N, C-alpha and C positions, 0 to 999 in steps of 0.2 A: 496432488502435485502441481506445482504452478508451471504454466507453458508460457512462453514469450518469445520475443524477437527484439535484438537491439539493433539501434541506428548509429552508425559510425561517420564521422567526419572524413575527409580526406586523406587523413594520416593514419586511418584504422582506430582512432581513439573513440571509444563509446560516448556518446552524449545523451541517450536517452534509451528507454526500453519500455516495452508494453506486454501485456499479456493476462491471462484468466487462470483462475482456479475455481475448484468447488470444494467448499471446506468441508472437513471429517471432523470438526470439533475439536481439533489440536491447533497449537501455533503453528503458523506456516513460515518458514525460512526461504526467501527469494534471493538467489546470489546473482548478482549483475556484473560484477568485474569492476565497480567503481562505487564510491559513497555517494547516493543520491543527494541533491538540495531540496528536492521536493518530489512526495510520493503522493498519488491520490489513488482510493480504492473505492469502487462504486459496486455496492452490493445490489444487483440485479433483481434478486428475490424479494427484498424488502423496501428497493429504492431509498437506501441510505449510503450517505457518502462520508469517506473520512480523508482529511487531508493531513498531512504532515510537512512542515517547514523546517529547513535546516538549523534556523535559529530558535525555535520552539524549546520549552522546558522538555526534558527527555519524556516524561509520561504524557505529555499534553498532545492531542490532536485537535484539528477542528471537525465536528460532526454536524451533518446537514440531515435533517430528515424528511421525509415525503412531504410534510405540509412547509418545508421550506425553512423550519426553525434550525438556526445555527447556535451551537454550544461547544464550550471547551469540554472534551472529553479527556478526563484524567487517568484513564484505565491503561496505558501504554499499549493503546489498540495498534500502533504503528510505532516501531523502535528503528530508527536508522542504524545501519551497521558498516563496517569498514568496506564492505565488498555487496551490499545489498541492504535488505531491509528485513524485519520479522514483524508479524503480524499476532496479535493476542489469539488465544483459543476462541473467545467471544466473539471476534470479527470474522474469524474463519469457522463460524459455527456449522454443523453438520449438513449438508445439503445445500448451502447458500453459494449461489452462482456469483463470482466476483470477477470483476475486469480491473486492471491497474495499469497505471502510468507512472515511469519514474524518470527524472533527469535532474 
């Protein structure tokens, strides 16, 4: 289960959120209350980072591994949703500790 917090502007409108989850081997759905324009997830267990930008092809994310190599991951690791985002089961692999930010 994902936990997190939301930052709001002076009018109470959500502008960003962050949190953590430990993967259980199934896709993870995170509800934010807004459609994010950018999501980054950092897997602390394996030192791997995924980034999703609002104008990317739906299946694509930018993946950076421990050695610093950046590639385009085409496995729908992060999919933006109307009120949040969904991770793939592979990204949320069993026992993997992940931190995320969305805005």
